[in-house]
N, C-alpha and C positions, 0 to 999 in steps of 0.2 A: 453423477460420478460418485465412485465408491472414496475413502479415505479421508483425511483429516484438514480442512483448513483452518490454519492461524488468521486472522485478520487488524493488524494496529488503525486504532482509527476507524473501528467501526462504528463508529455510535453515529455516523454525520457522514453527509457527502457520498464521493465517490466510497468510502468503506463501509457505509450503509449497506449501499447498493449494490455492492460487491459480494458483500457477507448474504442479504437476501437470497442472489443469485446462486450461489454456491447451495445454499441451504435448498432450493427448491429442487434444484440437479440432485439432490441424495444428499449431499456431504455431512460430516458432521463439521460444525462451526465454532470456533473459538475465537472471541471479539475479545479486544484489549482496548481500552480509552482512558484518559485521565478521569474523565468523571464517573466515578461509581455509580451514580444513581442512575445514569445516562447509560451506563452498559446494562444493567438492571433492566432499563425500559427495552432495550433494544432485546434483548434475549428473551423477554417477555413477549414482545412482537412477533419474533421469529420461530418461537416455541408454538405461537397461537396456528402456525402454518404446519403442523406438523413436524416441524424440522428439530434434528438433532442439535441442540446449540447450549454452549457453556460461556460466561464473559468473566473477566479478571479485571480490576481497574490496572491501568498499567499507564506508569509515563515513559515514552521512552528515551527519553534526558535520563533515565536510571536504569543501567543495564541490570540491576537488581530484579529490578520490575520485570522485565523481559524475560529473564531466566526462570524467573517462576512464571511466565507466562505459558512460555515453549513448554517446560517441564509439564507443570497442568496437559498441556493440550497432549502430550506425548502418550499422556496415558487415558485420556477422554474415550479415543476410537476402537471399531473394533481388535487392529493390532499394535502396538505400539508405536510410535511415531508417526513422524509430520509428512504430509505429502505436499500440501504449497502452502509457502508464503505469499502474505499481501499485506507487503509495509507501506500501510496508506494513512498511517499519522503524519499531519503537518500543520503549520500554522502561518498565519499573516497578517504582522502588525502593520495596521493601516489600512487605506480602501485599494482594492486592487488598482496598479497602474497608477499610483497618486504618493509612488512613497521612493520620488531619486537618489540616487546613491550619494551624494553629494550632501543628501540631510536628514541620511540615516543617524537615530541613533546608537551608540555602541549597544543597547541594551537591547533593541530591536536585530541588531547583527548579531548577538551573540545566539539570542532567541533562536532565531532562524536555523543558523547552523549549527544548533546544540538537537533541535527536535527535526528540522527537515533532512539534515547531513551525517551528523553522528545517532541521530537516531535510527536512521536506516541502517549506517553501519551495526550499532549494536542489537537491532533486529537482526540479522542475518546473520552475525557473527554467534547469537548464542541461540539461533536455532540449529547450527550446521549439527551441532552431535546429537540431533533429533530427530535429523530430516532421513525418509526412507529412498532406497535406490531409487536413482526418479523423479528425485523432489524436485519442484521447481519453484523458484521465486521471481516473484512479479513486485515492481516499486513504480508506481503511478509517477509520470513527468509531464512536463510542458514546455511549449517550444521555446519559453523566456531560459531554458537552460542550457540551448544551445546558441539563441538568434538573440541577440542584445535590442532591447527594448525600451525604452524610456520610462522611467517611472516605477521601476521594479526594482529597485537598487537589491540589499541583502537577500531577498526573496531567490530573485532570480539566482543569485551566488550558491544560495544552499540547495537549490534545485540543479544548477550546475555540479556541485560535491555529491549530491545521490547519485547523478550520473555516475560520476568517476569512482565512484565508490562501487557500484553494481560492476564496471567494467574490471576493478580489482578482484570482486569477488568469482567473476565468470571465469577471468584469466587464474584465478590460483585454487580453485577447487574444481572438485568432477560436476559438481550439479550445474544445473541452466538455470542462469541469474540475469531477467533480463528488464528492459523496463518498459512500458506501456504508456503512449500518448494518447490521450481519448479526444485530445482537441478542445475547443473549450467547454467548460462543465460547468453548469451554474449551481455553485454552494457559496456555502457563506464566506470563502477563502475568495472565490475569484468571484463574485457577485454576479447581478442579472447576466441574460443573454447569451449563455451558452445552451445546451445541451441539456436534460433532465438525466442526473447521475446514474435511473435506470434505463436509460434509454444506453449508456456505453456497460452495463456490466457484464454483459453477455461479454463483452469483451475479454474482461480477463478468466472467465471460463473455458472460452478458446481456447486463451496463450495458457492456461493451466494443463489443456487435455490433447489437444489439436494444433498448434503452432509446431512450425519445423525449428527441431533443437537448434541448427545451426544459423536458422536465420533469428532466433529468440537471443540466443547464448552472448550477453554483450554485448547487446542491441539495443535500440530506441523501435520497436514496433508500432504502428499508427493506427488510424481508422481505414485508410485504403486498403493495409496488407489485410486487415478482420474484415473486411468487405468482398474484397476479393475473393480471399479464402473461403468463404460463407455463403458466396451470392449462387 
């Protein structure tokens, strides 16, 4: 695909795989993440596949970091502006499924919310002035955001916040803003036992290019919708 794609959390897990998928499909990719060395490593690896990639150390808890990222991205591609934003930056303090709400620390609650909730808000809000007509914003999510499960505490709260943020921007802006639930994915956040990130990365390319506007905007699309649309 043509165009510029911004991926926060683009050095690990789903974000890294998604950045690779968009690069393979011909997009100009801009990667942001907290660790500057990991950003450099991701850019180098993606560039080795002849992709057009740049990166910037970005902490989504800091809106000024996000502002610099999207301003940089808007000047990178063949045309000014951003075509796709994937807000994949996220944290999980503790072992997946072993952080019950009644035992959560205030520190963990605050950082989950700041990164996974407010970070999504900052990413979308700062990107808005740079989005091209027809741009799409995609936010990874999971079932814990909607269905209460024991042991997920404030991480689940933060993911529910992210989904609410998505619905708000979908309602209040002209852009297509939606969530994607790839099911359980094996990452540092969620632990072992799920799909490999690269096995679900193409779902994000599909959502950015071919998913129906009405189906995606303000909603959550999952593996079922992706598989039905692409089989």
